[in-house]
VOLO-748738 format. One record per residue (C-alpha): residue in three letters; chain; x, y, z. Coordinates in steps of 0.2 Angstrom, whole numbers. Example, Ala and Ser with C-alpha at 12.3 -4.5 7.8 and 13.67 -1.06 7.14 Angstrom:
2
[ala,A,[62,-22,39]];
[ser,A,[68,-5,36]];
//
This chain:
758
[unk,A,[-137,221,-248]];
[unk,A,[-151,210,-254]];
[unk,A,[-162,200,-242]];
[unk,A,[-154,184,-248]];
[unk,A,[-136,190,-243]];
[unk,A,[-143,197,-226]];
[unk,A,[-150,180,-222]];
[unk,A,[-134,171,-227]];
[unk,A,[-123,183,-216]];
[unk,A,[-135,180,-202]];
[unk,A,[-134,161,-203]];
[unk,A,[-115,162,-203]];
[unk,A,[-115,173,-188]];
[unk,A,[-127,161,-179]];
[unk,A,[-116,146,-183]];
[unk,A,[-101,155,-177]];
[unk,A,[-109,159,-161]];
[unk,A,[-114,141,-158]];
[unk,A,[-97,135,-161]];
[unk,A,[-89,148,-150]];
[unk,A,[-101,144,-136]];
[unk,A,[-98,125,-138]];
[unk,A,[-79,129,-138]];
[unk,A,[-81,140,-122]];
[unk,A,[-91,126,-113]];
[unk,A,[-78,112,-118]];
[unk,A,[-64,123,-112]];
[unk,A,[-73,127,-96]];
[unk,A,[-76,108,-93]];
[unk,A,[-58,104,-96]];
[unk,A,[-52,117,-84]];
[unk,A,[-64,112,-70]];
[unk,A,[-56,101,-56]];
[unk,A,[-68,88,-50]];
[unk,A,[-66,80,-33]];
[unk,A,[-73,64,-26]];
[unk,A,[-78,61,-8]];
[unk,A,[-81,44,-2]];
[unk,A,[-88,41,16]];
[unk,A,[-85,27,28]];
[unk,A,[-98,14,31]];
[unk,A,[-91,-4,32]];
[unk,A,[-99,-15,20]];
[unk,A,[-111,-1,15]];
[unk,A,[-96,6,6]];
[unk,A,[-97,-6,-7]];
[unk,A,[-110,6,-14]];
[unk,A,[-96,17,-19]];
[unk,A,[-92,4,-33]];
[unk,A,[-109,5,-41]];
[unk,A,[-108,24,-40]];
[unk,A,[-91,24,-49]];
[unk,A,[-98,14,-63]];
[unk,A,[-111,27,-67]];
[unk,A,[-98,41,-64]];
[unk,A,[-87,33,-77]];
[unk,A,[-102,30,-89]];
[unk,A,[-105,49,-88]];
[unk,A,[-87,52,-94]];
[unk,A,[-83,61,-78]];
[unk,A,[-64,62,-75]];
[unk,A,[-59,63,-56]];
[unk,A,[-45,75,-52]];
[unk,A,[-45,72,-33]];
[unk,A,[-51,59,-21]];
[unk,A,[-53,60,-2]];
[unk,A,[-60,45,8]];
[unk,A,[-62,38,25]];
[unk,A,[-63,20,31]];
[unk,A,[-71,10,17]];
[unk,A,[-71,25,7]];
[unk,A,[-52,26,9]];
[unk,A,[-50,8,3]];
[unk,A,[-61,10,-12]];
[unk,A,[-54,27,-15]];
[unk,A,[-35,22,-14]];
[unk,A,[-38,8,-27]];
[unk,A,[-47,20,-39]];
[unk,A,[-33,33,-36]];
[unk,A,[-20,20,-40]];
[unk,A,[-28,17,-57]];
[unk,A,[-41,3,-55]];
[unk,A,[-57,6,-64]];
[unk,A,[-74,3,-57]];
[unk,A,[-76,-14,-67]];
[unk,A,[-60,-20,-60]];
[unk,A,[-65,-15,-42]];
[unk,A,[-81,-24,-44]];
[unk,A,[-71,-40,-49]];
[unk,A,[-59,-38,-35]];
[unk,A,[-72,-36,-21]];
[unk,A,[-84,-48,-28]];
[unk,A,[-71,-62,-27]];
[unk,A,[-65,-57,-10]];
[unk,A,[-69,-68,6]];
[unk,A,[-73,-54,18]];
[unk,A,[-76,-65,33]];
[unk,A,[-59,-72,31]];
[unk,A,[-51,-55,29]];
[unk,A,[-60,-47,44]];
[unk,A,[-58,-61,56]];
[unk,A,[-40,-63,51]];
[unk,A,[-43,-82,49]];
[unk,A,[-26,-90,46]];
[unk,A,[-24,-106,36]];
[unk,A,[-20,-120,47]];
[unk,A,[-4,-123,37]];
[unk,A,[3,-106,43]];
[unk,A,[4,-114,61]];
[unk,A,[18,-124,67]];
[unk,A,[14,-141,76]];
[unk,A,[15,-133,93]];
[unk,A,[3,-118,87]];
[unk,A,[-9,-131,79]];
[unk,A,[-10,-140,95]];
[unk,A,[-14,-124,104]];
[unk,A,[-27,-118,92]];
[unk,A,[-36,-135,93]];
[unk,A,[-36,-137,112]];
[unk,A,[-43,-121,120]];
[unk,A,[-60,-113,117]];
[unk,A,[-55,-96,125]];
[unk,A,[-39,-87,126]];
[unk,A,[-37,-71,137]];
[unk,A,[-22,-60,141]];
[unk,A,[-17,-63,159]];
[unk,A,[-4,-49,164]];
[unk,A,[0,-46,182]];
[unk,A,[-12,-59,187]];
[unk,A,[-27,-49,180]];
[unk,A,[-38,-56,166]];
[unk,A,[-41,-43,152]];
[unk,A,[-51,-43,136]];
[unk,A,[-42,-43,119]];
[unk,A,[-42,-25,112]];
[unk,A,[-49,-30,95]];
[unk,A,[-57,-44,86]];
[unk,A,[-44,-43,72]];
[unk,A,[-27,-36,69]];
[unk,A,[-32,-32,51]];
[unk,A,[-17,-42,44]];
[unk,A,[-26,-51,30]];
[unk,A,[-33,-34,24]];
[unk,A,[-16,-26,25]];
[unk,A,[-9,-41,15]];
[unk,A,[-22,-38,1]];
[unk,A,[-19,-20,0]];
[unk,A,[0,-22,-1]];
[unk,A,[-3,-34,-16]];
[unk,A,[-16,-23,-25]];
[unk,A,[-7,-7,-22]];
[unk,A,[10,-14,-27]];
[unk,A,[10,-4,-44]];
[unk,A,[12,12,-34]];
[unk,A,[22,6,-19]];
[unk,A,[36,19,-22]];
[unk,A,[24,34,-22]];
[unk,A,[26,42,-5]];
[unk,A,[17,58,-9]];
[unk,A,[-1,53,-12]];
[unk,A,[-3,69,-23]];
[unk,A,[9,60,-36]];
[unk,A,[-3,46,-38]];
[unk,A,[-12,44,-54]];
[unk,A,[-27,53,-45]];
[unk,A,[-21,63,-30]];
[unk,A,[-28,56,-14]];
[unk,A,[-30,58,4]];
[unk,A,[-38,49,19]];
[unk,A,[-43,53,37]];
[unk,A,[-38,44,53]];
[unk,A,[-41,48,71]];
[unk,A,[-27,50,84]];
[unk,A,[-34,38,98]];
[unk,A,[-24,47,112]];
[unk,A,[-29,65,108]];
[unk,A,[-45,63,98]];
[unk,A,[-38,74,84]];
[unk,A,[-41,72,66]];
[unk,A,[-25,66,56]];
[unk,A,[-24,69,38]];
[unk,A,[-14,56,28]];
[unk,A,[-8,62,12]];
[unk,A,[9,54,12]];
[unk,A,[19,39,18]];
[unk,A,[16,20,13]];
[unk,A,[-2,20,5]];
[unk,A,[-7,3,12]];
[unk,A,[-2,8,29]];
[unk,A,[-12,24,28]];
[unk,A,[-27,16,22]];
[unk,A,[-27,2,35]];
[unk,A,[-26,16,48]];
[unk,A,[-41,25,41]];
[unk,A,[-52,10,42]];
[unk,A,[-47,3,60]];
[unk,A,[-64,3,67]];
[unk,A,[-62,3,86]];
[unk,A,[-64,-15,94]];
[unk,A,[-66,-23,77]];
[unk,A,[-48,-19,71]];
[unk,A,[-32,-16,81]];
[unk,A,[-26,2,80]];
[unk,A,[-12,6,68]];
[unk,A,[5,14,73]];
[unk,A,[11,27,61]];
[unk,A,[25,40,65]];
[unk,A,[23,37,83]];
[unk,A,[4,40,83]];
[unk,A,[-9,27,87]];
[unk,A,[-22,29,74]];
[unk,A,[-40,22,72]];
[unk,A,[-55,24,60]];
[unk,A,[-56,42,54]];
[unk,A,[-75,41,54]];
[unk,A,[-74,45,72]];
[unk,A,[-70,63,68]];
[unk,A,[-72,66,49]];
[unk,A,[-82,53,39]];
[unk,A,[-84,64,24]];
[unk,A,[-68,74,20]];
[unk,A,[-76,87,8]];
[unk,A,[-67,102,15]];
[unk,A,[-50,93,13]];
[unk,A,[-54,88,-5]];
[unk,A,[-59,107,-9]];
[unk,A,[-42,112,-2]];
[unk,A,[-34,100,-14]];
[unk,A,[-41,111,-28]];
[unk,A,[-58,104,-32]];
[unk,A,[-70,116,-41]];
[unk,A,[-84,103,-41]];
[unk,A,[-87,90,-28]];
[unk,A,[-96,73,-31]];
[unk,A,[-100,65,-14]];
[unk,A,[-105,47,-11]];
[unk,A,[-112,46,7]];
[unk,A,[-116,28,14]];
[unk,A,[-118,34,32]];
[unk,A,[-134,32,41]];
[unk,A,[-140,44,53]];
[unk,A,[-143,41,72]];
[unk,A,[-154,27,75]];
[unk,A,[-167,25,89]];
[unk,A,[-167,11,102]];
[unk,A,[-177,-1,92]];
[unk,A,[-164,-2,79]];
[unk,A,[-149,-4,90]];
[unk,A,[-150,-23,91]];
[unk,A,[-131,-27,91]];
[unk,A,[-115,-22,99]];
[unk,A,[-109,-17,81]];
[unk,A,[-123,-6,78]];
[unk,A,[-121,2,96]];
[unk,A,[-103,5,92]];
[unk,A,[-107,13,75]];
[unk,A,[-120,24,84]];
[unk,A,[-106,31,96]];
[unk,A,[-95,32,81]];
[unk,A,[-108,43,71]];
[unk,A,[-112,56,85]];
[unk,A,[-101,69,78]];
[unk,A,[-101,65,60]];
[unk,A,[-120,64,59]];
[unk,A,[-122,81,65]];
[unk,A,[-109,88,53]];
[unk,A,[-117,80,37]];
[unk,A,[-131,93,35]];
[unk,A,[-119,106,32]];
[unk,A,[-107,95,22]];
[unk,A,[-121,88,11]];
[unk,A,[-125,106,6]];
[unk,A,[-107,110,1]];
[unk,A,[-108,95,-11]];
[unk,A,[-112,99,-29]];
[unk,A,[-118,82,-34]];
[unk,A,[-123,73,-18]];
[unk,A,[-126,54,-21]];
[unk,A,[-135,46,-6]];
[unk,A,[-138,27,-9]];
[unk,A,[-153,19,0]];
[unk,A,[-143,8,12]];
[unk,A,[-157,6,25]];
[unk,A,[-157,-11,32]];
[unk,A,[-139,-15,29]];
[unk,A,[-126,-16,42]];
[unk,A,[-107,-12,42]];
[unk,A,[-104,-31,41]];
[unk,A,[-116,-36,27]];
[unk,A,[-102,-40,15]];
[unk,A,[-112,-56,9]];
[unk,A,[-124,-44,1]];
[unk,A,[-111,-36,-10]];
[unk,A,[-121,-37,-26]];
[unk,A,[-136,-29,-19]];
[unk,A,[-126,-15,-10]];
[unk,A,[-117,-11,-27]];
[unk,A,[-134,-10,-36]];
[unk,A,[-140,3,-23]];
[unk,A,[-125,14,-26]];
[unk,A,[-128,12,-45]];
[unk,A,[-146,17,-43]];
[unk,A,[-143,32,-33]];
[unk,A,[-129,38,-45]];
[unk,A,[-141,35,-59]];
[unk,A,[-153,48,-52]];
[unk,A,[-139,61,-54]];
[unk,A,[-134,55,-71]];
[unk,A,[-140,71,-80]];
[unk,A,[-130,82,-68]];
[unk,A,[-114,70,-70]];
[unk,A,[-116,71,-89]];
[unk,A,[-115,90,-88]];
[unk,A,[-97,89,-81]];
[unk,A,[-92,74,-91]];
[unk,A,[-85,69,-108]];
[unk,A,[-95,54,-115]];
[unk,A,[-80,49,-125]];
[unk,A,[-68,49,-111]];
[unk,A,[-60,33,-105]];
[unk,A,[-52,31,-88]];
[unk,A,[-33,30,-90]];
[unk,A,[-27,12,-86]];
[unk,A,[-13,14,-74]];
[unk,A,[-13,0,-61]];
[unk,A,[-9,-18,-66]];
[unk,A,[-17,-31,-54]];
[unk,A,[-4,-42,-47]];
[unk,A,[-10,-59,-44]];
[unk,A,[-5,-71,-29]];
[unk,A,[6,-81,-41]];
[unk,A,[16,-66,-47]];
[unk,A,[34,-64,-41]];
[unk,A,[40,-50,-30]];
[unk,A,[58,-45,-31]];
[unk,A,[67,-44,-14]];
[unk,A,[85,-41,-13]];
[unk,A,[86,-35,5]];
[unk,A,[77,-39,21]];
[unk,A,[76,-26,35]];
[unk,A,[68,-31,51]];
[unk,A,[63,-18,65]];
[unk,A,[54,-19,81]];
[unk,A,[58,-37,86]];
[unk,A,[67,-36,103]];
[unk,A,[62,-52,110]];
[unk,A,[63,-63,95]];
[unk,A,[79,-66,85]];
[unk,A,[82,-62,67]];
[unk,A,[84,-81,64]];
[unk,A,[67,-84,72]];
[unk,A,[58,-71,60]];
[unk,A,[67,-77,45]];
[unk,A,[63,-95,49]];
[unk,A,[45,-91,49]];
[unk,A,[46,-81,33]];
[unk,A,[52,-97,24]];
[unk,A,[60,-88,9]];
[unk,A,[78,-82,5]];
[unk,A,[82,-65,-2]];
[unk,A,[91,-73,-16]];
[unk,A,[75,-81,-22]];
[unk,A,[61,-70,-27]];
[unk,A,[45,-76,-18]];
[unk,A,[27,-75,-25]];
[unk,A,[14,-64,-17]];
[unk,A,[7,-80,-10]];
[unk,A,[24,-85,-3]];
[unk,A,[26,-68,5]];
[unk,A,[9,-68,12]];
[unk,A,[11,-86,18]];
[unk,A,[27,-81,27]];
[unk,A,[18,-66,36]];
[unk,A,[4,-77,41]];
[unk,A,[17,-89,49]];
[unk,A,[23,-74,59]];
[unk,A,[5,-69,63]];
[unk,A,[0,-86,68]];
[unk,A,[13,-86,83]];
[unk,A,[3,-73,91]];
[unk,A,[19,-64,96]];
[unk,A,[16,-48,86]];
[unk,A,[2,-36,88]];
[unk,A,[4,-29,70]];
[unk,A,[15,-35,56]];
[unk,A,[17,-20,43]];
[unk,A,[29,-23,29]];
[unk,A,[34,-12,14]];
[unk,A,[40,-16,-3]];
[unk,A,[51,-2,-8]];
[unk,A,[64,2,-21]];
[unk,A,[80,7,-12]];
[unk,A,[93,13,-25]];
[unk,A,[95,-2,-36]];
[unk,A,[89,-14,-23]];
[unk,A,[71,-20,-19]];
[unk,A,[69,-19,-1]];
[unk,A,[57,-29,10]];
[unk,A,[55,-18,26]];
[unk,A,[47,-28,40]];
[unk,A,[41,-17,54]];
[unk,A,[35,-28,69]];
[unk,A,[26,-22,84]];
[unk,A,[27,-35,97]];
[unk,A,[12,-40,107]];
[unk,A,[12,-33,125]];
[unk,A,[3,-48,131]];
[unk,A,[16,-61,136]];
[unk,A,[5,-71,148]];
[unk,A,[-11,-80,143]];
[unk,A,[-25,-89,152]];
[unk,A,[-33,-102,141]];
[unk,A,[-49,-112,145]];
[unk,A,[-58,-127,138]];
[unk,A,[-70,-141,142]];
[unk,A,[-72,-158,135]];
[unk,A,[-82,-174,137]];
[unk,A,[-79,-191,129]];
[unk,A,[-83,-209,133]];
[unk,A,[-65,-213,138]];
[unk,A,[-59,-198,149]];
[unk,A,[-77,-193,153]];
[unk,A,[-79,-175,159]];
[unk,A,[-64,-163,159]];
[unk,A,[-61,-144,161]];
[unk,A,[-44,-138,156]];
[unk,A,[-35,-122,163]];
[unk,A,[-19,-117,155]];
[unk,A,[-6,-104,159]];
[unk,A,[5,-99,145]];
[unk,A,[21,-88,147]];
[unk,A,[31,-82,133]];
[unk,A,[50,-76,135]];
[unk,A,[51,-84,152]];
[unk,A,[69,-88,151]];
[unk,A,[75,-83,134]];
[unk,A,[70,-76,118]];
[unk,A,[59,-86,107]];
[unk,A,[53,-98,121]];
[unk,A,[36,-103,127]];
[unk,A,[31,-111,143]];
[unk,A,[14,-119,145]];
[unk,A,[5,-128,159]];
[unk,A,[-12,-137,157]];
[unk,A,[-21,-143,172]];
[unk,A,[-36,-154,169]];
[unk,A,[-49,-157,182]];
[unk,A,[-64,-168,180]];
[unk,A,[-67,-187,181]];
[unk,A,[-49,-190,178]];
[unk,A,[-35,-178,184]];
[unk,A,[-22,-174,171]];
[unk,A,[-8,-161,167]];
[unk,A,[3,-156,153]];
[unk,A,[19,-146,155]];
[unk,A,[28,-139,139]];
[unk,A,[43,-128,137]];
[unk,A,[48,-125,119]];
[unk,A,[62,-114,112]];
[unk,A,[56,-110,94]];
[unk,A,[71,-107,82]];
[unk,A,[61,-107,66]];
[unk,A,[69,-118,53]];
[unk,A,[84,-121,64]];
[unk,A,[85,-134,78]];
[unk,A,[73,-130,91]];
[unk,A,[73,-137,109]];
[unk,A,[59,-143,120]];
[unk,A,[54,-152,136]];
[unk,A,[37,-161,139]];
[unk,A,[29,-168,154]];
[unk,A,[12,-176,155]];
[unk,A,[1,-186,167]];
[unk,A,[-15,-195,162]];
[unk,A,[-26,-208,171]];
[unk,A,[-42,-216,166]];
[unk,A,[-52,-231,170]];
[unk,A,[-62,-242,158]];
[unk,A,[-71,-259,160]];
[unk,A,[-63,-271,149]];
[unk,A,[-64,-290,144]];
[unk,A,[-54,-299,157]];
[unk,A,[-46,-310,144]];
[unk,A,[-37,-295,138]];
[unk,A,[-27,-294,154]];
[unk,A,[-27,-313,158]];
[unk,A,[-19,-318,142]];
[unk,A,[-6,-304,142]];
[unk,A,[-1,-306,160]];
[unk,A,[-4,-324,163]];
[unk,A,[-17,-322,176]];
[unk,A,[-24,-339,182]];
[unk,A,[-43,-342,181]];
[unk,A,[-48,-338,198]];
[unk,A,[-67,-336,196]];
[unk,A,[-80,-333,183]];
[unk,A,[-75,-315,181]];
[unk,A,[-79,-309,163]];
[unk,A,[-75,-290,164]];
[unk,A,[-64,-280,176]];
[unk,A,[-62,-261,178]];
[unk,A,[-44,-257,173]];
[unk,A,[-36,-241,179]];
[unk,A,[-23,-234,168]];
[unk,A,[-10,-221,173]];
[unk,A,[3,-214,162]];
[unk,A,[17,-201,166]];
[unk,A,[28,-196,152]];
[unk,A,[43,-185,152]];
[unk,A,[53,-180,136]];
[unk,A,[68,-169,131]];
[unk,A,[70,-167,112]];
[unk,A,[76,-157,98]];
[unk,A,[66,-153,83]];
[unk,A,[68,-145,66]];
[unk,A,[53,-138,56]];
[unk,A,[54,-138,37]];
[unk,A,[40,-127,33]];
[unk,A,[25,-126,45]];
[unk,A,[19,-143,39]];
[unk,A,[34,-154,41]];
[unk,A,[45,-158,56]];
[unk,A,[58,-170,62]];
[unk,A,[60,-173,81]];
[unk,A,[72,-184,91]];
[unk,A,[75,-185,110]];
[unk,A,[75,-196,126]];
[unk,A,[60,-201,136]];
[unk,A,[55,-208,153]];
[unk,A,[38,-216,155]];
[unk,A,[30,-222,171]];
[unk,A,[15,-235,167]];
[unk,A,[3,-242,179]];
[unk,A,[-11,-254,175]];
[unk,A,[-21,-260,190]];
[unk,A,[-38,-266,196]];
[unk,A,[-48,-268,212]];
[unk,A,[-60,-280,203]];
[unk,A,[-50,-295,208]];
[unk,A,[-48,-289,226]];
[unk,A,[-36,-298,237]];
[unk,A,[-37,-315,229]];
[unk,A,[-24,-326,238]];
[unk,A,[-22,-337,223]];
[unk,A,[-14,-322,214]];
[unk,A,[0,-320,227]];
[unk,A,[17,-324,222]];
[unk,A,[15,-321,203]];
[unk,A,[30,-313,194]];
[unk,A,[18,-305,181]];
[unk,A,[8,-294,193]];
[unk,A,[8,-288,212]];
[unk,A,[-6,-287,224]];
[unk,A,[-6,-273,236]];
[unk,A,[-19,-264,247]];
[unk,A,[-33,-273,239]];
[unk,A,[-27,-268,221]];
[unk,A,[-19,-279,208]];
[unk,A,[-5,-271,198]];
[unk,A,[-2,-279,181]];
[unk,A,[11,-265,177]];
[unk,A,[20,-252,188]];
[unk,A,[36,-249,179]];
[unk,A,[48,-235,173]];
[unk,A,[54,-236,155]];
[unk,A,[68,-226,147]];
[unk,A,[70,-224,128]];
[unk,A,[76,-214,114]];
[unk,A,[64,-209,100]];
[unk,A,[62,-201,83]];
[unk,A,[47,-195,74]];
[unk,A,[43,-188,57]];
[unk,A,[27,-178,54]];
[unk,A,[19,-170,39]];
[unk,A,[2,-162,41]];
[unk,A,[-6,-151,27]];
[unk,A,[-24,-155,33]];
[unk,A,[-35,-140,32]];
[unk,A,[-44,-145,48]];
[unk,A,[-40,-157,61]];
[unk,A,[-57,-164,64]];
[unk,A,[-66,-162,47]];
[unk,A,[-52,-161,34]];
[unk,A,[-58,-158,16]];
[unk,A,[-41,-158,8]];
[unk,A,[-23,-161,12]];
[unk,A,[-11,-175,17]];
[unk,A,[-5,-182,33]];
[unk,A,[9,-193,39]];
[unk,A,[15,-197,57]];
[unk,A,[29,-209,60]];
[unk,A,[36,-213,77]];
[unk,A,[50,-225,83]];
[unk,A,[55,-229,101]];
[unk,A,[69,-239,107]];
[unk,A,[67,-245,125]];
[unk,A,[84,-247,133]];
[unk,A,[81,-248,152]];
[unk,A,[66,-252,163]];
[unk,A,[63,-255,182]];
[unk,A,[57,-272,176]];
[unk,A,[42,-273,187]];
[unk,A,[37,-290,179]];
[unk,A,[55,-297,178]];
[unk,A,[53,-299,159]];
[unk,A,[62,-284,152]];
[unk,A,[74,-285,137]];
[unk,A,[78,-271,125]];
[unk,A,[64,-269,112]];
[unk,A,[58,-256,99]];
[unk,A,[40,-250,94]];
[unk,A,[37,-242,77]];
[unk,A,[21,-235,71]];
[unk,A,[15,-224,57]];
[unk,A,[-1,-216,50]];
[unk,A,[-4,-210,33]];
[unk,A,[-19,-200,27]];
[unk,A,[-27,-190,13]];
[unk,A,[-42,-179,12]];
[unk,A,[-50,-174,-5]];
[unk,A,[-65,-165,-10]];
[unk,A,[-76,-175,-21]];
[unk,A,[-91,-164,-26]];
[unk,A,[-97,-148,-18]];
[unk,A,[-99,-151,1]];
[unk,A,[-94,-169,0]];
[unk,A,[-76,-175,4]];
[unk,A,[-67,-191,7]];
[unk,A,[-54,-194,21]];
[unk,A,[-44,-210,19]];
[unk,A,[-31,-216,32]];
[unk,A,[-21,-231,34]];
[unk,A,[-9,-235,49]];
[unk,A,[0,-249,57]];
[unk,A,[13,-253,71]];
[unk,A,[24,-267,77]];
[unk,A,[36,-272,91]];
[unk,A,[54,-277,87]];
[unk,A,[63,-288,99]];
[unk,A,[60,-304,110]];
[unk,A,[55,-295,126]];
[unk,A,[39,-301,134]];
[unk,A,[34,-284,140]];
[unk,A,[16,-282,134]];
[unk,A,[12,-265,141]];
[unk,A,[16,-257,125]];
[unk,A,[5,-268,114]];
[unk,A,[-7,-260,103]];
[unk,A,[-25,-260,109]];
[unk,A,[-39,-255,97]];
[unk,A,[-57,-250,100]];
[unk,A,[-68,-234,103]];
[unk,A,[-67,-217,95]];
[unk,A,[-56,-202,100]];
[unk,A,[-43,-190,94]];
[unk,A,[-32,-191,110]];
[unk,A,[-22,-206,110]];
[unk,A,[-13,-213,126]];
[unk,A,[2,-224,122]];
[unk,A,[-4,-236,109]];
[unk,A,[-22,-235,111]];
[unk,A,[-30,-234,93]];
[unk,A,[-48,-229,90]];
[unk,A,[-58,-242,80]];
[unk,A,[-76,-241,75]];
[unk,A,[-87,-256,79]];
[unk,A,[-79,-260,95]];
[unk,A,[-78,-253,112]];
[unk,A,[-62,-245,120]];
[unk,A,[-48,-258,124]];
[unk,A,[-56,-272,114]];
[unk,A,[-43,-279,102]];
[unk,A,[-25,-282,107]];
[unk,A,[-8,-287,100]];
[unk,A,[10,-282,98]];
[unk,A,[6,-277,79]];
[unk,A,[-8,-271,69]];
[unk,A,[-13,-264,52]];
[unk,A,[-29,-253,50]];
[unk,A,[-37,-245,35]];
[unk,A,[-51,-233,37]];
[unk,A,[-61,-220,27]];
[unk,A,[-74,-207,31]];
[unk,A,[-86,-199,19]];
[unk,A,[-91,-181,25]];
[unk,A,[-106,-171,19]];
[unk,A,[-106,-154,25]];
[unk,A,[-125,-151,22]];
[unk,A,[-125,-133,30]];
[unk,A,[-109,-123,35]];
[unk,A,[-101,-131,50]];
[unk,A,[-113,-146,51]];
[unk,A,[-108,-163,45]];
[unk,A,[-115,-180,41]];
[unk,A,[-102,-194,41]];
[unk,A,[-101,-212,36]];
[unk,A,[-86,-221,42]];
[unk,A,[-79,-238,38]];
[unk,A,[-63,-246,46]];
[unk,A,[-54,-263,44]];
[unk,A,[-40,-271,54]];
[unk,A,[-29,-286,58]];
[unk,A,[-21,-286,76]];
[unk,A,[-12,-300,84]];
[unk,A,[6,-304,90]];
[unk,A,[20,-304,77]];
[unk,A,[8,-300,63]];
[unk,A,[21,-294,51]];
[unk,A,[33,-309,54]];
[unk,A,[19,-322,50]];
[unk,A,[13,-312,35]];
[unk,A,[-5,-311,42]];
[unk,A,[-5,-292,39]];
[unk,A,[-8,-295,21]];
[unk,A,[-23,-307,23]];
[unk,A,[-41,-301,22]];
[unk,A,[-45,-291,38]];
[unk,A,[-51,-301,53]];
[unk,A,[-60,-286,61]];
[unk,A,[-72,-273,53]];
[unk,A,[-83,-259,59]];
[unk,A,[-94,-245,53]];
[unk,A,[-101,-229,59]];
[unk,A,[-113,-216,55]];
[unk,A,[-113,-199,64]];
[unk,A,[-116,-181,65]];
[unk,A,[-103,-167,68]];
[unk,A,[-105,-148,72]];
[unk,A,[-91,-136,73]];
[unk,A,[-96,-127,89]];
[unk,A,[-88,-112,98]];
[unk,A,[-82,-124,111]];
[unk,A,[-75,-136,98]];
[unk,A,[-81,-150,88]];
[unk,A,[-97,-160,94]];
[unk,A,[-98,-177,87]];
[unk,A,[-110,-191,89]];
[unk,A,[-107,-208,81]];
[unk,A,[-116,-224,81]];
[unk,A,[-105,-239,77]];
[unk,A,[-107,-257,74]];
[unk,A,[-97,-272,68]];
[unk,A,[-103,-287,58]];
[unk,A,[-93,-298,70]];
[unk,A,[-102,-292,85]];
[unk,A,[-120,-292,92]];
[unk,A,[-119,-275,100]];
[unk,A,[-118,-257,94]];
[unk,A,[-109,-243,102]];
[unk,A,[-113,-224,104]];
[unk,A,[-98,-213,105]];
[unk,A,[-101,-195,110]];
[unk,A,[-88,-181,112]];
[unk,A,[-90,-162,114]];
[unk,A,[-76,-149,114]];
[unk,A,[-58,-150,108]];
[unk,A,[-48,-165,113]];
[unk,A,[-34,-163,126]];
//
């Protein structure tokens, strides 16, 4: 054989050897099973997304995923078929504050629930006459809602090994401290259990076990992923080690330190078992730094980039992650053929269905489904609301599993100051299911410069007719223009008195029925008894006042009104404002009609009469943090009765109205009176930093007797007022300071209020 032939044969053999070696390596890569372990770490777990971007770029195909807490959330979505880019988009557009704090939109609450949430600063369980602390900041309901929507494509997969990528997560049995491996069941429920950080989120109940965050016992489930069949394990670890005393500056960090005692000691061994160990530098980030999403994702990407060469060795650059999951949007429809409710002993099926606000013969959107669940959650009657969307034969079933709150008695507290009622502290006792299912009993006792109370009993039947009883007592005193009383009650001019101190007492008792169409719209009708007292000591025991039919003098006090009034009433209310005190969007309507049939006739001038009033408002965002709120209102008396006790009286500023007192900038309280009025007002609100508002207000009104009969309501306004103010959404409730003035007057007024109005 010639040298030329020998060289040729040698070349062929070398080429064949290279091809055989490459084929052998490709076959070996294809046969290797790659597992992914994602640790818990709260907001620091966002780094998992950055690491997944690089893992995909290297062409690594994941065969198994195991995660804990935030690692379980990210891992479950990836296992369901979302790629890293989609995960980045999902989390980047998520309002984590809203999710974690379980903030419910105001339109999820009925009018009764709106009043509760906008009256008290503190609510505490009060069982067996013992005050306790709520077990968690959040029930995790909003997070669960999002997981149900995002994992909807794999809703019927009960065995997590059948997911596009086999998956498992870890939770902790809070009663025994044992590790619980979750690899089957309803995926959103398992994931929410794995991430139930103690004190931050309420425990989850699965198969009779009370489960909390798996990070307590196993925050890096590498051994479990190896048991799934992984030959090579990639781990992304966003835990921090144990911190020294200088770093433990918050309750959250202390809780995480306790949570990490066991897992931190295990990580030395587990990191050595990890073939490709990715450790992002998350120093300085906390478990709640979700606002730093982009920076944390970048940290994960940077750490994975350092391992890129190792990742490429087990990857295929031409490989594309198989697209499996379709992202269902809030506007997408959900098929529901059957509704099954479990766990509701003290609340009827009609009550639950009434809160959901949709029928099974009409497919709701995800938005409508989650709105219904929010309506249920807003009642506070349920500790957890876990629902499953399942295929049951040919039907699509909504299985609603309710865990009722064990707290049926609550102590609520609040404080308030304003220029009319002065200082007040409210103590409330609320009892649910006192007499029957679906009922709430609430008693407010208000102490301060003026003693008051509110008693409410309400049986909530959802969209059916509900039943209620109200009783309230209020009293206040205000120095007013003497002519306001003298003209209405024909008081003779007895001296050169310009102002008097008027004491107002109001006791109101109502029995009513109500139907609520959606949470924003309600119609109410019933009967009412009202005791009214208007009196003063300013006039003393002036003998010239004796014998008048318009008022009485007794024990040094002059009574202008001291009568009982009986009426039937009806009311219609629509309220979609996103906030009661600083609305940025929504509409408002409140219409009320009272027909007064009987009276004790203190002033000997009673005839049947009616009082009608209505208020219409709209709030719209204008640009960025600037919004505009416009409201118009009016009222009038029908009938020939000479009773003036129900006249409309304008002036001052406030959100708690007594009878027909109407706030009006530019004038002090109880300044303008008449049996009819019209008013137009607008407020420009600039939220220059979150929860801080600068406001400019303008209002205009006509108020006098028989305004609508004479046509004067359509003439240019006789009264106008303006105000400039500052508002702060404090933890006690809104703080507002306004300076107001009127072109018709010489004096300005400061109005100050702090806390929720009650």
